[in-house]
NUNUVEX-971098 format. One record per residue: residue number from 1; residue in three letters; x, y, z of N, C-alpha, C, CB in turn. Coordinates in steps of 0.001 Angstrom, whole numbers, plus 500000, padded with zeros to 6 digits. Glycine has a CB too. Example, Ala and Ser with C-alpha at 12.3 -4.5 7.8 and 13.67 -1.06 7.14 Angstrom:
BEGIN
REC  lummi  drenmi     n_u     n_v     n_w    ca_u    ca_v    ca_w     c_u     c_v     c_w    cb_u    cb_v    cb_w
REC      1     ala  513190  494310  507800  512300  495500  507800  513200  496700  507800  511308  495527  509046
REC      2     ser  512850  497750  507080  513670  498940  507140  512900  500030  507870  514084  499402  505725
***
This chain:
BEGIN
REC  lummi  drenmi     n_u     n_v     n_w    ca_u    ca_v    ca_w     c_u     c_v     c_w    cb_u    cb_v    cb_w
REC      1     unk  503112  499714  484068  502235  499995  485193  500777  499811  484772  502474  501426  485726
REC      2     unk  499919  499657  485759  498522  499423  485475  497882  500628  484807  497783  499076  486744
REC      3     unk  497047  500378  483781  496433  501457  483022  495054  501848  483551  496323  501059  481577
REC      4     unk  494387  500944  484268  493051  501240  484770  493125  502351  485823  492394  499966  485363
REC      5     unk  492522  503492  485520  492552  504641  486430  491163  504971  486979  493127  505861  485715
REC      6     unk  490236  504026  486846  488854  504294  487243  488749  504691  488712  487988  503073  486979
REC      7     unk  489440  503956  489589  489353  504245  491010  489950  505585  491384  490028  503172  491784
REC      8     unk  491171  505840  490935  491826  507101  491283  491112  508291  490649  493292  507076  490845
REC      9     unk  490611  508126  489423  489894  509225  488778  488600  509565  489520  489583  508870  487324
REC     10     unk  487919  508551  490015  486693  508802  490778  487017  509548  492079  485964  507468  491089
REC     11     unk  488096  509182  492740  488483  509874  493977  488816  511336  493697  489689  509174  494635
REC     12     unk  489531  511599  492594  489828  512981  492218  488536  513760  491969  490725  513018  490964
REC     13     unk  487596  513108  491318  486300  513741  491046  485567  514078  492342  485430  512825  490175
REC     14     unk  485601  513172  493304  484924  513387  494580  485576  514527  495350  484937  512103  495420
REC     15     unk  486898  514565  495381  487593  515652  496066  487258  517004  495441  489104  515419  496033
REC     16     unk  487205  517032  494134  486840  518272  493443  485393  518654  493758  487034  518120  491916
REC     17     unk  484537  517671  493815  483118  517902  494088  482900  518521  495465  482344  516594  493981
REC     18     unk  483662  518046  496474  483460  518568  497829  484353  519781  498102  483738  517471  498866
REC     19     unk  485231  520115  497160  486049  521312  497290  487204  521175  498262  485201  522443  497711
REC     20     unk  487734  519961  498436  488853  519710  499349  490079  519292  498559  488488  518627  500388
REC     21     unk  491239  519834  498914  492487  519339  498335  492859  517991  498931  493620  520345  498556
REC     22     unk  492480  517782  500197  492759  516534  500891  491777  516384  502053  494233  516492  501397
REC     23     unk  491712  515175  502611  490767  514907  503706  491494  514426  504966  489726  513858  503268
REC     24     unk  492782  514720  505057  493606  514212  506147  493075  514603  507523  495017  514710  505992
REC     25     unk  492569  515811  507656  492122  516291  508964  490699  515874  509298  492227  517786  509018
REC     26     unk  489992  515264  508363  488612  514844  508600  488584  513433  509182  487791  514904  507292
REC     27     unk  487698  513204  510153  487450  511837  510594  486666  511122  509497  486676  511807  511957
REC     28     unk  486801  509802  509429  486069  509056  508410  484564  509129  508663  486534  507592  508379
REC     29     unk  484178  509212  509911  482753  509343  510228  482190  510626  509640  482530  509317  511748
REC     30     unk  482906  511737  509799  482447  513015  509260  482477  513021  507731  483306  514155  509803
REC     31     unk  483536  512439  507165  483635  512401  505711  482484  511608  505105  484972  511798  505285
REC     32     unk  482224  510426  505646  481153  509587  505097  479783  510210  505312  481192  508199  505729
REC     33     unk  479606  510917  506432  478329  511577  506688  478023  512608  505605  478339  512247  508070
REC     34     unk  479074  513227  505059  478875  514194  503987  478306  513581  502725  480162  514865  503668
REC     35     unk  478441  512266  502584  477869  511551  501435  476620  510774  501830  478905  510597  500830
REC     36     unk  476094  511100  503019  474894  510444  503552  475125  508946  503761  473703  510664  502606
REC     37     unk  476362  508600  504142  476726  507220  504450  476983  507121  505948  477980  506762  503631
REC     38     unk  476429  506108  506578  476581  505913  508021  477849  505105  508300  475335  505197  508617
REC     39     unk  478688  505615  509192  479938  504943  509561  479795  504343  510946  481138  505925  509514
REC     40     unk  480122  503054  511065  480016  502345  512340  481285  501517  512558  478746  501433  512370
REC     41     unk  481807  501556  513776  482876  500652  514161  482300  499609  515112  484063  501424  514818
REC     42     unk  482477  498333  514760  482032  497252  515627  482837  495987  515305  480503  496999  515460
REC     43     unk  482746  494997  516158  483469  493752  515930  482841  493016  514752  483462  492864  517202
REC     44     unk  483660  492682  513772  483142  492077  512544  483486  490596  512396  483670  492826  511357
REC     45     unk  484182  490022  513348  484417  488575  513364  485013  488037  512066  483129  487861  513647
REC     46     unk  486231  488491  511751  486944  487942  510599  487017  488851  509397  486316  486689  510192
REC     47     unk  486213  489897  509370  486257  490855  508270  486822  492180  508773  484846  491057  507654
REC     48     unk  487457  492921  507883  487971  494240  508242  486947  495333  507971  489254  494533  507478
REC     49     unk  486160  495157  506914  485186  496165  506550  484018  495553  505808  485829  497241  505711
REC     50     unk  482894  496262  505820  481704  495800  505109  480910  497011  504632  480826  494886  506017
REC     51     unk  480300  496887  503466  479382  497899  502967  478011  497255  502820  479875  498502  501609
REC     52     unk  476996  497920  503353  475614  497447  503280  474793  498565  502638  475048  497056  504713
REC     53     unk  474303  498309  501437  473580  499333  500686  472071  499054  500780  474053  499366  499191
REC     54     unk  471358  499952  501426  469920  499815  501542  469187  500662  500518  469474  500187  502931
REC     55     unk  467871  500690  500608  467073  501455  499644  467250  502958  499816  465602  501097  499780
REC     56     unk  467460  503392  501059  467581  504834  501293  468896  505223  501963  466430  505310  502141
REC     57     unk  469563  504291  502613  470806  504579  503316  471851  503505  503024  470556  504684  504828
REC     58     unk  473111  503893  503142  474217  502949  503047  475000  502993  504348  475137  503272  501830
REC     59     unk  475377  501816  504820  476169  501696  506046  477536  501115  505693  475440  500804  507106
REC     60     unk  478578  501734  506209  479931  501187  506108  480405  500884  507518  480911  502180  505376
REC     61     unk  480805  499618  507720  481295  499198  509023  482776  498862  508939  480497  497992  509543
REC     62     unk  483513  499193  509990  484936  498888  510102  485154  498141  511408  485810  500188  510041
REC     63     unk  485964  497103  511358  486208  496276  512535  486879  497079  513643  487069  495070  512167
REC     64     unk  486266  497093  514787  486797  497856  515922  488108  497269  516445  485768  497902  517050
REC     65     unk  488407  496015  516105  489635  495378  516584  490866  495739  515758  489461  493886  516586
REC     66     unk  490692  496453  514649  491852  496918  513888  492677  497828  514792  491418  497668  512576
REC     67     unk  493969  497581  514859  494794  498200  515908  495199  499640  515627  496024  497389  516110
REC     68     unk  495202  500075  514354  495681  501431  514065  494620  502270  513367  496939  501374  513206
REC     69     unk  494643  503563  513663  493732  504487  513000  494005  504530  511505  493855  505888  513603
REC     70     unk  495281  504449  511123  495636  504497  509701  494968  503365  508932  497158  504425  509525
REC     71     unk  494979  502167  509506  494346  501017  508859  492826  501204  508779  494684  499719  509623
REC     72     unk  492224  501701  509837  490779  501927  509829  490396  502929  508748  490302  502423  511203
REC     73     unk  491210  503971  508586  490921  504970  507554  490999  504360  506157  491897  506149  507667
REC     74     unk  491988  503510  505949  492111  502891  504634  490938  501952  504348  493430  502128  504532
REC     75     unk  490545  501163  505346  489410  500252  505157  488145  501041  504822  489184  499389  506424
REC     76     unk  487901  502113  505575  486711  502933  505314  486764  503557  503928  486575  504031  506373
REC     77     unk  487942  504023  503525  488087  504623  502194  487882  503581  501096  489474  505276  502048
REC     78     unk  488352  502361  501318  488139  501263  500367  486647  500989  500201  488871  499982  500837
REC     79     unk  485913  500922  501321  484469  500679  501246  483748  501843  500563  483892  500456  502654
REC     80     unk  484230  503062  500814  483646  504219  500142  483887  504125  498636  484235  505533  500704
REC     81     unk  485029  503570  498249  485290  503328  496834  484248  502407  496227  486677  502737  496647
REC     82     unk  483905  501338  496932  482836  500453  496457  481519  501224  496324  482657  499251  497419
REC     83     unk  481259  502104  497282  480018  502880  497263  479894  503706  495980  479950  503801  498487
REC     84     unk  480965  504362  495595  480920  505226  494418  481114  504476  493100  481969  506291  494540
REC     85     unk  481817  503363  493131  482211  502694  491897  481369  501476  491533  483624  502284  491999
REC     86     unk  480805  500824  492529  480195  499512  492275  478788  499463  492864  481066  498376  492869
REC     87     unk  477863  500083  492164  476514  500237  492712  475716  498934  492786  475757  501226  491886
REC     88     unk  476227  497855  492181  475526  496576  492260  475888  495796  493525  475840  495737  491031
REC     89     unk  476891  496285  494262  477263  495640  495517  476310  496099  496620  478742  495961  495893
REC     90     unk  475409  495230  497015  474460  495578  498070  474983  495171  499444  473110  494914  497807
REC     91     unk  475734  494079  499483  476358  493631  500738  477700  493014  500375  475440  492597  501522
REC     92     unk  478775  493565  500936  480102  493112  500529  481060  493193  501708  480630  493951  499345
REC     93     unk  481785  492085  501927  482772  492004  503002  484180  492110  502436  482612  490691  503790
REC     94     unk  485067  492767  503162  486475  492854  502784  487335  492392  503952  486851  494301  502362
REC     95     unk  488451  491741  503606  489361  491246  504631  490800  491414  504155  489062  489762  504966
REC     96     unk  491731  490743  504813  493150  490852  504486  493431  490520  503026  493960  489940  505382
REC     97     unk  492629  489637  502429  492866  489198  501056  492430  490225  500016  492148  487901  500807
REC     98     unk  491613  491178  500391  491197  492213  499443  491785  493584  499762  489693  492308  499419
REC     99     unk  492345  493727  500953  492807  495041  501403  494319  495155  501552  492168  495369  502706
REC    100     unk  495038  494039  501481  496460  494067  501791  497316  494260  500551  496860  492797  502490
REC    101     unk  498251  495218  500617  499231  495395  499544  500186  494207  499501  500019  496711  499735
REC    102     unk  500322  493505  500632  501245  492367  500681  500723  491147  499931  501519  491993  502115
REC    103     unk  499442  491126  499640  498835  489955  499003  498112  490365  497718  497852  489253  499975
REC    104     unk  498827  491098  496885  498195  491627  495683  497738  490545  494723  499137  492545  494979
REC    105     unk  498402  489391  494741  497974  488319  493844  496588  487820  494246  498992  487157  493859
REC    106     unk  496265  487872  495544  494946  487471  496000  493914  488557  495720  494979  487145  497488
REC    107     unk  494338  489832  495814  493441  490934  495445  493028  490795  493990  494118  492307  495684
REC    108     unk  493995  490481  493124  493700  490316  491700  492702  489186  491479  494988  490043  490913
REC    109     unk  492824  488117  492242  491916  486989  492086  490478  487367  492429  492369  485832  492957
REC    110     unk  490319  488331  493336  488980  488751  493752  488299  489645  492710  489060  489485  495083
REC    111     unk  489055  490091  491713  488438  490870  490650  488859  492321  490631  486970  490796  490770
REC    112     unk  488583  492957  489509  489006  494339  489268  488389  495308  490267  488640  494760  487855
REC    113     unk  487223  494983  490811  486557  495910  491722  487393  496173  492975  485187  495363  492115
REC    114     unk  488165  495172  493435  488993  495381  494628  490192  496266  494319  489469  494037  495192
REC    115     unk  490763  496108  493137  491872  496966  492718  491387  498405  492599  492472  496480  491372
REC    116     unk  490217  498584  491996  489661  499929  491831  489366  500578  493180  488384  499876  490987
REC    117     unk  488841  499804  494126  488545  500360  495455  489825  500724  496198  487727  499360  496285
REC    118     unk  490883  499920  496040  492174  500259  496652  492771  501515  496029  493154  499091  496510
REC    119     unk  492656  501632  494706  493164  502831  494028  492380  504072  494455  493087  502659  492497
REC    120     unk  491074  503913  494611  490236  505014  495099  490724  505461  496480  488736  504584  495160
REC    121     unk  490950  504490  497372  491396  504812  498732  492751  505507  498723  491470  503543  499582
REC    122     unk  493661  505035  497872  494979  505652  497798  494912  507108  497368  495856  504882  496845
REC    123     unk  494110  507386  496361  493979  508766  495863  493227  509645  496850  493261  508781  494510
REC    124     unk  492193  509098  497484  491402  509883  498433  492247  510294  499639  490171  509085  498897
REC    125     unk  493027  509360  500164  493801  509626  501379  495137  510302  501109  494038  508345  502117
REC    126     unk  495671  510105  499900  496961  510695  499530  496840  511311  498135  498107  509622  499570
REC    127     unk  496107  512411  498005  495854  513001  496683  497149  513282  495926  495054  514294  496829
REC    128     unk  497157  512949  494657  498393  512962  493874  499136  514291  493939  498087  512638  492443
REC    129     unk  498457  515400  493687  499158  516673  493610  499729  517086  494965  498224  517751  493088
REC    130     unk  498946  516916  496032  499416  517262  497377  500586  516355  497760  498261  517137  498418
REC    131     unk  500468  515092  497408  501497  514104  497688  502809  514470  496991  501030  512712  497250
REC    132     unk  502716  514794  495700  503918  515156  494933  504547  516451  495454  503571  515309  493442
REC    133     unk  503712  517418  495780  504228  518698  496286  504990  518502  497587  503080  519698  496497
REC    134     unk  504485  517625  498448  505134  517391  499736  506485  516705  499564  504234  516551  500636
REC    135     unk  506578  515832  498570  507799  515063  498334  508896  515880  497663  507486  513859  497489
REC    136     unk  508507  516901  496922  509435  517638  496052  510778  517925  496720  508805  518944  495618
REC    137     unk  511850  517470  496048  513243  517729  496424  513672  517046  497729  513455  519211  496552
REC    138     unk  512877  516084  498210  513268  515345  499406  513888  514010  499001  512051  515123  500342
REC    139     unk  514953  513587  499665  515620  512334  499289  514763  511114  499600  516957  512214  500007
REC    140     unk  514819  510121  498722  514065  508889  498891  514684  508036  500003  514016  508099  497566
REC    141     unk  513840  507388  500801  514337  506498  501837  513322  506325  502957  515645  507023  502398
REC    142     unk  513654  505545  503992  512726  505283  505095  512232  506535  505806  513379  504389  506089
REC    143     unk  513094  507550  505948  512669  508777  506629  511544  509465  505868  513854  509737  506793
REC    144     unk  511654  509494  504536  510608  510112  503733  509320  509292  503808  511067  510257  502274
REC    145     unk  509429  507976  503771  508252  507112  503861  507532  507340  505192  508653  505624  503711
REC    146     unk  508306  507435  506282  507711  507685  507597  507077  509068  507658  508767  507544  508699
REC    147     unk  507750  510052  507088  507230  511414  507087  505908  511495  506327  508253  512373  506472
REC    148     unk  505821  510804  505201  504586  510777  504416  503467  510067  505179  504827  510084  503063
REC    149     unk  503820  508986  505874  502835  508261  506664  502219  509158  507731  503473  507035  507311
REC    150     unk  503060  509940  508400  502571  510848  509442  501801  512023  508843  503739  511367  510286
REC    151     unk  502275  512520  507712  501634  513676  507068  500215  513355  506596  502475  514150  505882
REC    152     unk  500017  512158  506016  498715  511811  505446  497922  510819  506299  498908  511239  504068
REC    153     unk  498450  510506  507479  497749  509613  508412  497400  508276  507746  496467  510291  508939
REC    154     unk  498383  507715  507060  498222  506434  506380  499368  505510  506773  498170  506623  504840
REC    155     unk  499221  504231  506471  500248  503267  506856  501495  503397  505991  499701  501853  506764
REC    156     unk  502615  502906  506514  503858  502894  505738  503684  502086  504453  505015  502313  506577
REC    157     unk  502962  500974  504541  502736  500133  503372  501958  500887  502298  501988  498859  503770
REC    158     unk  500919  501593  502703  500129  502367  501737  500970  503449  501075  498915  502998  502425
REC    159     unk  501844  504066  501843  502729  505096  501296  503653  504496  500234  503561  505751  502425
REC    160     unk  504240  503340  500538  505148  502704  499583  504422  502386  498278  505751  501421  500183
REC    161     unk  503232  501825  498389  502506  501487  497172  502074  502738  496411  501291  500635  497506
REC    162     unk  501743  503792  497140  501368  505053  496483  502554  505630  495718  500854  506078  497522
REC    163     unk  503733  505600  496324  504940  506083  495659  505241  505240  494415  506139  506055  496631
REC    164     unk  504990  503957  494521  505197  503059  493390  504216  503378  492263  505046  501594  493831
REC    165     unk  502961  503552  492600  501932  503839  491601  502177  505166  490890  500562  503853  492254
REC    166     unk  502704  506132  491617  502937  507466  491047  504339  507611  490457  502723  508529  492112
REC    167     unk  505115  506513  490467  506462  506537  489897  507353  507578  490587  506390  506826  488395
REC    168     unk  507294  507609  491909  508106  508540  492692  509483  507924  492908  507425  508876  494059
REC    169     unk  510482  508405  492182  511869  507925  492303  512016  506526  491715  512315  507923  493781
REC    170     unk  513215  506169  491273  513464  504813  490756  513704  503818  491894  514675  504818  489801
REC    171     unk  512808  502865  492054  513005  501851  493087  512244  500572  492734  512551  502384  494460
REC    172     unk  512538  499537  493501  512044  498179  493271  511406  497703  494565  513196  497206  492807
REC    173     unk  510234  497077  494488  509529  496629  495681  509184  495151  495552  508254  497467  495911
REC    174     unk  509404  494414  496631  509066  492997  496674  508108  492758  497844  510353  492114  496811
REC    175     unk  506991  492103  497558  506005  491761  498579  506112  490269  498870  504557  492142  498123
REC    176     unk  506326  489911  500137  506523  488514  500518  505530  488087  501591  507950  488294  501011
REC    177     unk  505128  486832  501557  504273  486254  502596  504702  484820  502829  502765  486324  502200
REC    178     unk  504738  484444  504100  505117  483079  504479  506470  482671  503903  504051  482098  504020
REC    179     unk  507386  483627  503815  508754  483320  503441  509063  483286  501966  509107  482056  503997
REC    180     unk  508067  483530  501113  508320  483507  499672  507784  484779  499009  507678  482259  499032
REC    181     unk  508333  485096  497860  507911  486277  497106  506548  486025  496480  508950  486640  496015
REC    182     unk  505609  486928  496742  504269  486820  496165  504081  487757  494971  503221  487122  497226
REC    183     unk  504824  488865  495002  504582  489900  494000  505761  490854  494016  503240  490658  494267
REC    184     unk  506135  491347  492847  507183  492366  492809  506887  493346  491683  508584  491721  492621
REC    185     unk  507413  494526  491861  507193  495573  490866  508308  496601  490956  505814  496246  491064
REC    186     unk  508576  497283  489856  509550  498371  489853  508961  499550  489102  510896  497925  489214
REC    187     unk  509463  500742  489419  509061  501913  488660  509702  501855  487273  509458  503217  489402
REC    188     unk  509128  502542  486326  509589  502447  484942  511021  502945  484763  508666  503231  484041
REC    189     unk  511448  503902  485596  512798  504436  485443  513841  503671  486268  512812  505895  485837
REC    190     unk  513439  502568  486864  514390  501702  487565  514901  500686  486546  513724  500987  488818
REC    191     unk  516146  500816  486139  516661  500100  484970  517405  498808  485287  517565  500994  484211
REC    192     unk  517204  498239  486446  517823  496955  486766  516873  495817  486401  518204  496885  488267
REC    193     unk  517446  494647  486190  516648  493520  485722  516880  492295  486601  516980  493197  484260
REC    194     unk  515817  491497  486732  515888  490284  487525  515078  489198  486852  515390  490529  488958
REC    195     unk  515407  487951  487141  514544  486858  486716  513241  486920  487501  515243  485486  486910
REC    196     unk  512235  486196  487046  510985  486145  487792  511243  485447  489132  509873  485406  486975
REC    197     unk  511064  486174  490218  511367  485633  491541  510103  485228  492294  512147  486654  492356
REC    198     unk  508962  485264  491611  507698  484926  492250  507704  483473  492725  506529  485167  491285
REC    199     unk  507181  483275  493923  507004  481949  494530  508316  481294  494989  506317  481039  493544
REC    200     unk  509376  482084  495084  510623  481556  495638  511057  482420  496821  511740  481507  494552
REC    201     unk  511991  481941  497602  512495  482707  498739  513359  483860  498256  513292  481804  499692
REC    202     unk  513476  484923  499049  514357  486026  498661  515810  485579  498651  514180  487217  499610
REC    203     unk  516702  486319  497992  518119  485913  497900  518766  485730  499270  518908  486947  497103
REC    204     unk  519736  484864  499321  520361  484448  500577  520962  485621  501343  521436  483417  500304
REC    205     unk  521582  486573  500641  522264  487665  501334  521456  488969  501334  523615  487907  500696
REC    206     unk  520161  488848  501093  519294  490024  501134  518902  490352  502571  518035  489798  500277
REC    207     unk  518512  491600  502793  518004  492001  504106  516675  491301  504378  517836  493544  504186
REC    208     unk  515879  491104  503325  514611  490394  503459  514812  489014  504074  513928  490267  502101
REC    209     unk  515846  488314  503625  516130  486983  504150  516479  487046  505640  517278  486332  503360
REC    210     unk  517193  488100  506040  517515  488280  507458  516246  488381  508301  518379  489535  507656
REC    211     unk  515294  489170  507821  514046  489363  508574  513242  488075  508660  513196  490459  507927
REC    212     unk  513194  487340  507571  512458  486071  507580  513110  485092  508554  512403  485458  506156
REC    213     unk  514447  485037  508533  515172  484156  509451  514995  484579  510907  516653  484138  509098
REC    214     unk  514658  485853  511118  514447  486382  512476  512981  486352  512881  514971  487808  512573
REC    215     unk  512183  485589  512124  510753  485440  512415  510024  486778  512388  510561  484779  513773
REC    216     unk  510416  487626  511430  509736  488894  511145  509835  489903  512291  508280  488631  510837
REC    217     unk  510828  489733  513142  511085  490732  514191  511799  491927  513576  511934  490124  515356
REC    218     unk  511637  493112  514181  512383  494289  513749  513825  494152  514232  511731  495604  514291
REC    219     unk  514741  493969  513304  516135  493763  513683  516996  494996  513444  516705  492596  512922
REC    220     unk  516475  495984  512730  517213  497228  512505  516341  498405  512915  517652  497360  511017
REC    221     unk  516961  499395  513525  516255  500591  513978  516996  501831  513515  516102  500595  515512
REC    222     unk  516304  502957  513536  516927  504239  513220  517594  504250  511857  517935  504589  514271
REC    223     unk  518799  504808  511819  519536  504938  510562  519881  503581  509964  520807  505742  510779
REC    224     unk  519905  502541  510813  520263  501209  510327  519136  500523  509571  520684  500346  511478
REC    225     unk  517949  501135  509527  516853  500553  508743  517233  500436  507272  515580  501397  508890
REC    226     unk  518043  501373  506801  518581  501283  505445  519882  500511  505503  518797  502696  504817
REC    227     unk  519893  499329  504900  521069  498475  504897  521725  498469  503514  520694  497047  505319
REC    228     unk  523031  498445  503505  523765  498415  502245  523884  496976  501744  525166  499049  502414
REC    229     unk  523585  496780  500456  523740  495478  499810  524439  495685  498468  522353  494769  499619
REC    230     unk  524838  494609  497832  525384  494697  496486  524270  494561  495459  526455  493619  496263
REC    231     unk  524428  495220  494351  523426  495173  493284  523089  493739  492900  523920  495936  492057
REC    232     unk  524107  492881  492836  523921  491497  492389  523097  490657  493359  525262  490846  492183
REC    233     unk  522823  491189  494554  521992  490446  495507  520624  490149  494913  521838  491232  496818
REC    234     unk  520043  491167  494256  518708  491025  493685  518678  491032  492156  517836  492120  494195
REC    235     unk  519717  491620  491522  519613  491913  490090  520729  491280  489272  519618  493401  489872
REC    236     unk  520456  491131  487994  521437  490593  487058  522523  491628  486787  520757  490166  485741
REC    237     unk  523736  491145  486593  524840  492005  486167  525262  491591  484762  526045  491918  487162
REC    238     unk  525477  492563  483887  526070  492272  482583  527534  491876  482769  525948  493497  481629
REC    239     unk  528084  491204  481792  529474  490733  481884  530454  491872  482130  529863  489997  480611
REC    240     unk  530126  493050  481596  531038  494184  481696  530808  495034  482950  530902  495049  480472
REC    241     unk  529788  494709  483736  529434  495533  484888  530212  495147  486137  527953  495430  485162
REC    242     unk  530521  496155  486942  531034  495920  488292  529870  496000  489273  532152  496950  488664
REC    243     unk  529972  495233  490331  528950  495307  491373  529013  496677  492056  529136  494164  492413
REC    244     unk  527859  497265  492313  527829  498560  492987  526898  498489  494196  527376  499678  492013
REC    245     unk  526936  499536  495011  526173  499551  496257  524710  499925  496018  526804  500524  497247
REC    246     unk  523829  499153  496609  522395  499450  496639  521936  499504  498087  521579  498387  495838
REC    247     unk  520727  500006  498296  520127  500037  499628  518916  499116  499675  519727  501476  500016
REC    248     unk  518681  498537  500844  517479  497725  501045  516861  498080  502399  517813  496195  500967
REC    249     unk  515551  498282  502375  514783  498641  503571  513572  497721  503648  514344  500153  503544
REC    250     unk  513359  497099  504804  512284  496110  504941  511272  496509  506012  512868  494742  505272
REC    251     unk  510019  496146  505739  508924  496330  506692  508280  494974  506967  507867  497349  506150
REC    252     unk  508572  494368  508122  507959  493081  508447  506643  493253  509205  508922  492234  509270
REC    253     unk  505743  492305  509042  504520  492248  509833  504434  490848  510421  503247  492593  508970
REC    254     unk  504799  490731  511692  504898  489417  512314  503548  488714  512386  505485  489543  513702
REC    255     unk  502491  489466  512641  501156  488864  512798  500761  488059  511577  500110  489943  513060
REC    256     unk  501014  488610  510386  500596  487948  509147  501753  487233  508441  499978  488966  508205
REC    257     unk  502968  487342  509013  504173  486789  508381  504339  487308  506945  504114  485247  508380
REC    258     unk  504251  488625  506836  504447  489282  505555  505617  490253  505657  503161  490015  505109
REC    259     unk  506148  490605  504506  507326  491464  504466  507325  492251  503170  508625  490637  504604
REC    260     unk  507652  493525  503273  507860  494355  502098  509331  494769  502080  506909  495609  502101
REC    261     unk  509968  494601  500946  511359  495016  500787  511433  496071  499700  512275  493808  500447
REC    262     unk  512073  497189  500022  512253  498296  499088  513735  498403  498761  511707  499638  499679
REC    263     unk  514066  498402  497466  515480  498403  497033  515707  499540  496063  515875  497046  496375
REC    264     unk  516793  500277  496254  517124  501374  495354  518637  501592  495334  516393  502668  495778
REC    265     unk  519132  502286  494320  520566  502521  494191  521026  503522  495223  520916  503010  492786
REC    266     unk  522155  503243  495838  522682  504127  496885  523181  505439  496306  523810  503438  497647
***
């Protein structure tokens, strides 16, 4: 897992400084005002967020066309991360390529500052200790991911990546865009192995492949969101191993043609 903790450590420091365990109930406008930062929502024409640092004031803008409050909160938190971490940024735009968990390879290309700002946002919106306490003794799966999303007012995607970063349960995550795997990661205690699947299509009998073939439409609802697959669908089997049951849960985004697949042992 990534060793750079600069972003998350700064968020922990800020929460301690303001005396809050979490900021879930605060509007981003009120939160930023506490740091003497002006929050504005307006049409940004291609960008999701921008930070403008002046001599006496800093302005953070979020695109008013973003469809969900959860996304707006994450964008604002990302820009606030730049404010605290990167004082040489006087004017900086962020878009899908710097803010999306689905396109982490592009985030990496933009430099460490974007990773740090995303980590800051994750810790600020889903503080580690509160997050872990809420999860304690609850079974892993789509219901828990949805419950966490509602509890912390964050997107399902952000929750999945937060669980991955904090090593919550043994599971494997694949991020796909335009029908091919862009990035994959597993928690350290997930002991299955796969060849490098980057830049290729997902396996033929995977749930991910079903969603791609369905043009990223939601094809499973309710309890059926968790689909049963065989271990060998995604992972190598030793000669002495029998195939066993695994679960796969997918989150498609039709607008961007992206898909997240979460896989774990049944």
